[in-house]
C-alpha positions in Angstrom: 18.1 -25.7 -16.7 18.6 -29.4 -17.0 22.1 -30.5 -18.1 20.8 -32.4 -21.1 19.1 -29.2 -22.4 22.2 -27.2 -21.7 24.4 -29.6 -23.6 22.1 -29.6 -26.6 21.9 -25.8 -26.7 25.7 -25.5 -26.4 26.1 -28.0 -29.3 23.7 -26.0 -31.4 25.4 -22.7 -30.7 28.8 -24.3 -31.4 27.6 -25.2 -34.9 26.7 -21.5 -35.6 30.0 -20.3 -34.2 32.0 -22.8 -36.2 30.1 -21.9 -39.4 30.8 -18.2 -38.9 34.5 -19.0 -38.3 34.7 -21.0 -41.5 33.0 -18.2 -43.5 35.5 -15.7 -42.1 38.5 -18.0 -42.9 37.3 -18.5 -46.4 36.9 -14.8 -46.9 40.4 -14.2 -45.5 42.0 -16.8 -47.7 40.3 -15.6 -50.9 41.2 -12.0 -50.1 44.9 -13.0 -49.7 44.8 -14.9 -53.0 43.2 -12.0 -54.8 45.9 -9.7 -53.3 48.7 -11.9 -54.6 47.1 -12.3 -58.0 46.7 -8.5 -58.3 50.3 -8.0 -57.3 51.5 -10.4 -60.1 49.2 -9.1 -62.9 51.0 -7.3 -65.7 48.2 -4.7 -66.1 49.0 -3.3 -62.7 52.8 -3.8 -62.8 53.5 0.0 -62.7 51.6 0.3 -59.4 53.3 -0.8 -56.2 51.5 -2.2 -53.2 50.8 0.2 -50.4 53.3 -1.6 -48.2 56.1 -1.0 -50.7 55.3 2.7 -51.3 57.1 4.1 -48.3 60.8 4.0 -48.1 62.9 4.1 -45.0 63.0 7.9 -45.3 59.2 7.9 -45.4 59.1 9.3 -48.9 56.9 8.0 -51.7 58.6 6.1 -54.4 57.8 6.8 -58.1 55.8 4.1 -59.9 57.8 1.8 -62.1 58.0 2.8 -65.8 57.5 6.5 -65.2 
């Protein structure tokens, strides 16, 4: 395979790889923002996030307000 063709193919594939990485990063950022907004919303205040449910003794905490 000639070097010029190899470089053009690599450049073409790098565009696709970069595009997929950007899509993944946008998904991760929007997921994190939605997670934070859900945590701060008053409608769901009595529910705790799954990371906060377990105590050191590994027992489930009761939801707030109950």
